[in-house]
C-alpha positions as CSV (number, residue, x, y, z in Angstrom):
1,M,-176.2,66.2,210.2
2,K,-175.2,62.8,209.0
3,L,-177.8,61.1,211.1
4,C,-180.5,63.6,210.0
5,I,-179.8,63.1,206.3
6,A,-179.7,59.3,206.7
7,R,-183.2,59.4,208.3
8,M,-184.5,61.6,205.5
9,V,-183.1,59.2,202.9
10,A,-184.7,56.2,204.5
11,V,-188.1,57.9,205.1
12,T,-188.1,59.1,201.5
13,G,-187.4,55.6,200.3
14,L,-190.2,54.2,202.4
15,A,-192.6,56.8,201.1
16,L,-191.7,56.0,197.5
17,A,-192.1,52.2,198.1
18,A,-195.5,52.8,199.5
19,S,-196.8,55.1,196.7
20,G,-194.5,54.4,193.7
21,A,-195.2,52.5,190.6
22,V,-195.3,48.7,190.6
23,A,-194.2,46.5,187.6
24,Q,-196.7,44.1,186.2
25,V,-195.6,41.3,183.8
26,D,-198.0,39.6,181.5
27,H,-197.8,36.0,180.1
28,S,-195.7,37.2,177.1
29,G,-193.0,38.7,179.3
30,H,-194.0,42.3,178.7
31,S,-193.5,44.6,181.6
32,H,-196.2,47.0,182.6
33,A,-195.4,50.0,184.8
34,M,-198.3,50.5,187.2
35,P,-199.0,54.2,187.9
36,A,-199.0,55.4,191.5
37,V,-202.4,55.2,193.2
38,K,-203.5,58.1,195.4
39,A,-204.8,57.3,198.8
40,P,-208.5,58.2,199.4
41,L,-209.5,60.4,202.3
42,P,-211.0,58.7,205.4
43,P,-214.8,58.8,205.3
44,E,-215.1,61.3,208.1
45,S,-212.9,63.8,206.2
46,I,-214.9,63.7,203.0
47,P,-217.1,66.8,202.5
48,A,-220.8,66.2,202.1
49,D,-220.9,68.1,198.8
50,A,-217.9,66.3,197.3
51,P,-218.0,65.0,193.7
52,R,-218.2,61.2,193.3
53,I,-217.2,59.1,190.3
54,T,-219.3,56.0,189.9
55,F,-218.5,53.4,187.2
56,E,-221.1,50.9,185.9
57,K,-218.2,48.4,185.7
58,N,-214.6,48.4,186.7
59,S,-213.4,45.6,184.4
60,H,-214.0,44.2,180.9
61,D,-213.1,40.8,179.4
62,F,-212.6,40.8,175.6
63,G,-212.5,37.0,175.8
64,V,-210.5,35.1,173.2
65,I,-209.2,37.4,170.5
66,T,-206.5,37.2,167.8
67,D,-203.5,39.5,167.6
68,D,-204.2,41.1,164.2
69,N,-206.8,43.7,165.2
70,N,-207.2,46.3,168.0
71,V,-210.3,45.9,170.2
72,T,-212.2,48.6,172.0
73,T,-214.5,48.9,175.0
74,T,-216.1,51.7,177.0
75,F,-216.4,52.3,180.7
76,K,-219.4,54.4,181.6
77,F,-219.5,56.6,184.7
78,T,-221.6,59.1,186.5
79,N,-220.9,62.0,188.8
80,S,-223.1,60.9,191.7
81,G,-221.8,63.7,194.0
82,K,-223.0,67.3,194.5
83,T,-220.3,69.4,192.9
84,T,-218.4,69.4,189.6
85,L,-216.3,66.2,189.0
86,K,-213.0,67.0,187.3
87,I,-211.2,64.1,185.5
88,G,-207.5,64.4,185.6
89,T,-205.0,62.1,183.8
90,L,-205.9,58.8,182.2
91,S,-203.0,56.4,182.0
92,G,-202.6,52.8,180.7
93,S,-200.3,50.3,182.4
94,C,-198.6,49.8,179.0
95,G,-198.5,51.4,175.6
96,C,-200.8,48.6,174.3
97,T,-203.8,50.1,176.3
98,V,-204.9,53.6,175.2
99,P,-207.7,55.4,177.1
100,Q,-209.6,58.4,175.7
101,L,-212.2,60.8,177.1
102,E,-214.0,63.6,175.3
103,K,-214.1,66.1,178.1
104,K,-212.9,66.5,181.7
105,D,-215.6,68.3,183.7
106,Y,-219.0,66.7,184.7
107,E,-221.8,68.3,186.7
108,P,-223.7,66.4,189.4
109,G,-225.8,63.7,187.8
110,E,-224.0,64.0,184.4
111,G,-222.4,60.9,182.9
112,G,-219.6,60.1,180.5
113,E,-217.6,57.2,179.1
114,I,-214.0,56.3,178.8
115,S,-213.1,54.5,175.6
116,V,-210.2,52.0,176.0
117,T,-208.5,50.5,173.0
118,Y,-206.2,47.5,173.4
119,N,-203.5,46.5,170.9
120,P,-202.8,42.7,171.2
121,H,-200.0,42.6,168.7
122,N,-197.0,40.4,169.7
123,R,-198.8,39.1,172.7
124,R,-200.0,35.6,173.5
125,G,-202.1,33.8,176.2
126,K,-204.0,35.4,179.0
127,Q,-203.4,39.1,179.5
128,Q,-204.4,41.8,182.0
129,T,-203.7,45.5,181.7
130,N,-205.1,48.5,183.7
131,V,-206.2,52.0,183.1
132,T,-205.9,54.5,186.0
133,V,-208.4,57.3,186.2
134,N,-207.5,60.3,188.4
135,S,-210.1,62.7,189.5
136,N,-211.0,65.2,192.3
137,D,-213.2,62.6,194.0
138,P,-211.7,62.5,197.5
139,A,-213.1,59.1,198.2
140,A,-211.7,57.5,195.0
141,P,-209.0,59.9,193.6
142,A,-207.5,57.1,191.5
143,V,-209.8,54.3,190.1
144,Q,-208.2,51.4,188.3
145,L,-210.1,49.8,185.4
146,Q,-209.0,46.3,184.3
147,V,-208.9,44.9,180.8
148,H,-208.7,41.1,180.4
149,S,-208.2,39.0,177.3
150,E,-206.8,35.7,176.0
151,I,-204.9,36.1,172.8
152,K,-204.5,33.6,170.0
153,P,-201.7,34.9,167.8
154,M,-202.2,34.6,164.1
155,M,-198.6,33.4,163.7
156,F,-196.3,32.0,166.4
157,L,-193.1,30.1,167.1
158,E,-192.6,26.9,169.1
159,P,-190.4,27.1,171.0
160,M,-190.0,30.9,171.4
161,A,-186.3,30.5,172.3
162,V,-183.6,28.0,171.4
163,N,-180.9,26.8,173.8
164,L,-178.3,24.8,172.0
165,G,-176.6,23.9,175.2
166,S,-172.9,22.9,175.2
167,V,-171.7,22.3,171.7
168,P,-168.2,20.7,171.2
169,K,-165.9,22.8,169.1
170,G,-165.9,21.9,165.4
171,K,-169.2,19.9,165.7
172,G,-171.9,22.5,165.2
173,A,-175.5,21.9,166.2
174,T,-179.0,22.2,164.8
175,S,-182.4,22.8,166.4
176,T,-185.7,22.7,164.6
177,V,-188.4,25.3,165.3
178,K,-192.1,25.1,164.3
179,I,-193.7,28.2,162.7
180,S,-197.6,28.1,163.0
181,S,-200.1,30.2,161.2
182,R,-203.9,30.5,161.5
183,N,-204.2,31.9,157.9
184,A,-203.3,30.0,154.8
185,E,-202.2,33.2,153.1
186,L,-200.0,34.3,156.1
187,K,-196.7,32.5,155.5
188,P,-193.0,32.8,156.6
189,T,-190.9,34.0,153.8
190,Q,-187.3,34.5,155.1
191,A,-185.2,34.1,158.2
192,S,-182.0,35.7,159.2
193,C,-179.8,35.9,162.4
194,S,-177.9,38.7,164.0
195,N,-175.0,36.3,164.7
196,P,-173.1,35.3,161.6
197,N,-172.3,31.9,163.2
198,I,-176.0,31.0,163.3
199,K,-178.0,30.3,160.2
200,A,-181.8,30.1,160.1
201,E,-183.5,28.4,157.1
202,I,-187.2,27.8,156.5
203,R,-187.9,24.4,154.9
204,T,-189.9,25.3,151.8
205,D,-191.4,21.8,151.5
206,S,-192.3,21.4,155.2
207,M,-195.9,23.0,155.2
208,K,-198.5,20.8,156.9
209,E,-202.1,21.4,157.9
210,E,-203.0,20.5,161.5
211,V,-206.3,20.7,163.4
212,V,-205.9,22.0,167.0
213,G,-209.3,22.1,168.7
214,E,-211.5,24.1,166.4
215,D,-208.6,25.8,164.6
216,K,-206.9,24.8,161.4
217,I,-203.2,25.5,161.8
218,Y,-200.6,25.7,158.9
219,T,-197.2,24.7,160.2
220,Y,-193.7,25.2,158.7
221,L,-190.3,24.0,160.0
222,M,-187.2,26.2,160.4
223,D,-183.7,24.8,161.1
224,V,-181.5,26.9,163.3
225,T,-177.9,25.8,162.9
226,L,-174.7,26.8,164.7
227,A,-171.7,26.6,162.3
228,P,-168.9,24.1,163.1
229,T,-166.4,27.0,162.7
230,A,-167.8,29.0,165.7
231,E,-165.1,29.8,168.2
232,M,-165.2,28.6,171.8
233,G,-167.3,30.7,174.2
234,N,-170.9,31.8,174.6
235,V,-173.0,32.1,171.5
236,I,-176.0,34.6,171.5
237,G,-178.1,35.7,168.5
238,Q,-181.6,36.7,167.5
239,V,-183.4,35.2,164.5
240,T,-185.9,37.4,162.7
241,V,-188.6,35.7,160.6
242,R,-190.2,37.8,157.9
243,T,-193.7,37.0,156.6
244,T,-196.1,37.8,153.8
245,E,-197.3,40.6,155.9
246,S,-194.5,43.2,155.9
247,A,-195.4,44.6,159.3
248,R,-195.5,41.2,161.0
249,L,-192.1,39.9,162.2
250,L,-191.4,37.0,164.5
251,T,-188.3,36.9,166.7
252,L,-186.5,34.0,168.2
253,S,-183.6,34.2,170.7
254,V,-180.8,31.7,170.4
255,N,-178.0,30.9,172.9
256,G,-175.5,28.2,173.6
257,E,-171.8,27.6,174.3
258,V,-169.1,26.2,172.2
259,V,-166.8,24.2,174.4
260,G,-163.4,22.4,173.9
261,D,-162.6,18.8,174.9
262,Y,-161.8,19.8,178.5
263,N,-164.6,19.9,181.0
264,M,-163.7,22.2,183.9
265,M,-165.5,22.3,187.2
266,P,-166.0,25.1,187.9
267,K,-165.6,26.8,184.5
268,Q,-164.6,30.1,186.3
269,V,-163.2,30.6,189.7
270,Q,-165.1,33.2,191.6
271,M,-164.0,34.6,195.0
272,Y,-166.2,37.2,196.6
273,N,-166.6,38.6,200.1
274,I,-162.9,37.9,200.8
275,Q,-161.4,40.0,203.5
276,P,-158.5,42.2,202.3
277,G,-155.2,40.3,202.8
278,G,-157.2,37.1,203.6
279,P,-156.2,33.6,202.3
280,L,-157.3,32.3,198.9
281,N,-157.8,28.6,198.3
282,S,-159.6,27.2,195.2
283,V,-159.7,23.9,193.4
284,V,-160.5,23.2,189.7
285,R,-161.1,19.7,188.4
286,V,-160.5,19.0,184.7
287,S,-161.6,15.9,182.7
288,S,-161.9,15.1,179.0
289,R,-165.3,15.1,177.4
290,S,-164.1,12.5,174.9
291,N,-162.5,10.4,177.6
292,R,-159.2,11.0,176.0
293,A,-156.1,10.4,178.3
294,F,-154.1,13.6,178.8
295,K,-151.5,15.0,181.1
296,I,-151.1,18.6,182.5
297,L,-147.6,19.9,182.0
298,S,-147.9,23.4,183.5
299,A,-150.3,25.9,184.9
300,E,-149.4,29.6,185.1
301,E,-151.2,32.7,186.3
302,Q,-151.8,35.6,184.0
303,P,-153.3,38.3,186.2
304,M,-154.8,41.6,185.1
305,G,-152.7,43.6,187.6
306,T,-150.9,42.3,190.6
307,K,-150.4,38.5,190.9
308,T,-152.9,36.8,193.2
309,F,-151.8,33.2,193.6
310,S,-148.4,32.4,195.2
311,N,-148.7,28.7,194.6
312,I,-150.4,26.7,191.8
313,T,-150.2,22.9,191.9
314,F,-151.7,20.2,189.8
315,A,-152.0,16.4,190.1
316,E,-154.0,13.5,188.7
317,V,-156.9,12.4,190.9
318,P,-156.2,8.7,191.8
319,G,-158.8,6.2,190.6
320,A,-161.1,8.9,189.1
321,T,-163.3,7.8,186.1
322,P,-163.1,9.4,183.7
323,Q,-159.5,10.5,184.2
324,T,-159.4,13.8,186.2
325,W,-156.8,16.3,187.1
326,Q,-157.0,18.7,190.0
327,I,-155.6,22.2,190.0
328,T,-155.1,23.8,193.4
329,L,-154.8,27.6,193.7
330,T,-153.5,29.2,196.9
331,G,-152.6,32.8,197.6
332,K,-153.7,36.0,199.3
333,A,-156.3,38.6,198.5
334,P,-155.2,42.2,197.9
335,E,-154.4,44.2,201.1
336,M,-156.8,47.0,200.0
337,Q,-160.5,46.6,199.2
338,S,-160.5,46.0,195.5
339,A,-161.4,43.7,192.6
340,F,-159.0,41.2,191.2
341,R,-159.1,39.0,188.1
342,G,-157.1,37.1,185.6
343,K,-156.7,33.6,184.2
344,I,-154.8,30.4,184.7
345,V,-153.2,29.2,181.5
346,V,-152.9,25.4,181.5
347,T,-150.6,23.5,179.0
348,T,-151.2,19.8,178.3
349,D,-149.5,17.1,176.3
350,A,-152.4,17.1,173.7
351,E,-151.8,18.1,170.1
352,G,-153.4,21.0,168.2
353,E,-155.9,23.4,169.7
354,D,-156.5,21.2,172.8
355,K,-152.9,21.7,173.9
356,V,-153.7,24.8,176.0
357,F,-156.8,25.9,177.8
358,E,-157.6,28.7,180.2
359,V,-159.4,29.0,183.6
360,P,-160.7,32.6,184.3
361,Y,-160.8,33.8,187.8
362,N,-162.2,37.0,189.4
363,G,-163.0,38.2,192.9
364,F,-163.4,41.1,195.3
365,A,-161.7,41.8,198.5
366,T,-164.0,43.7,200.9
367,N,-164.4,44.2,204.6
368,P,-167.1,41.9,206.0
369,Q,-170.4,43.5,206.8
370,P,-171.7,43.1,210.4
371,S,-174.6,40.7,210.9
372,P,-178.1,42.1,211.4
373,Q,-177.9,41.2,215.1
374,A,-174.6,43.0,215.4
375,R,-175.9,46.1,213.6
376,F,-179.0,46.5,215.7
377,N,-177.7,45.5,219.1
378,N,-174.8,46.5,221.2
379,P,-172.4,44.0,222.9
380,T,-174.6,43.8,226.0
381,G,-177.7,42.9,223.9
382,A,-179.6,46.1,224.6
383,P,-181.2,47.6,221.6
384,V,-179.6,50.7,220.0
385,D,-180.8,53.3,217.5
386,P,-180.8,51.5,214.1
387,W,-179.9,54.8,212.4
388,V,-176.7,54.9,214.4
389,A,-175.9,51.2,213.9
390,N,-176.6,51.3,210.2
391,P,-175.9,54.9,208.9
392,S,-176.6,55.9,205.3
393,S,-173.9,55.0,202.9
394,L,-174.7,58.2,201.0
395,V,-173.2,60.4,203.7
396,R,-169.5,60.4,204.6
């Protein structure tokens, strides 16, 4: 029973992979779910009196367009078969592409057209979307129509994301973003951020006119600033820019990390694929970003659960420039298959906030998986049934 179910699960997975939806991503990062495509019948199996759907064209290029107005095209077709053609579902590969058809049944020789409207809002650069037309044509049960375009947004940000990098605690950081508009009346009016530690401010006196190719561009500058009071750790936020068009918003992702004076390599100890009860041995090196001399006084484990490390030692690395200390962690993984985590709290001779810092650790003890060769061959090298060597994990 176990072997049978395993086979069924695998065969079902292969069938889904062969006929399921495929994700398509355009140049703006939008994901398009491609509908499943039905397989046509072999030529020898198609009845002589079958309906046939014949398109005048299978693709259309809108060329260079702006993102402020929808565009529409039509795909004309004819039933070139000998019986009634029945159109089934029409589906676009994303919500930005909407197909429409007045009726679904077409007699032999009768023609029709599918109207396709494309919404370019919030897109930029070269795009391709698809419309899948399902019908009772056995030779082409699912026809894909392609829609191409190159979009010039009326307003856009450069860059589209800001990475502040590693910012020393208490220092803050600022990055400048350019806001460009193709219309003198379309202006940025206000900017706000979802993270209270990040401030976005549009410079009111920064507007300039630039000529890019044949286009006149009106540019504005916006400062994105991380406050010096931000706490240590990762910083993530989204800036929203409002404009003179209430429906038009621009968004900017911001990320970075506020760091202390100590530079740890690695920043977090990770131990995976450790055999239960197996030995643990990790090393962390610590130096000062400001090249300040320091001394480690103690290093203690604070586990979330059972203690992991039986021995924690630290020593200055001789001759290292800049000055570097090495923390060595040794211990044993849990006897049972499980996750483990915690932190090493390190105390130094520094004053103030830099006196103590933490090194997080996490890991997972698990039985090692056999190699592909071991799974598919027996000790003598003779092939064995792969379903026996690698049974489904869904059945116990």
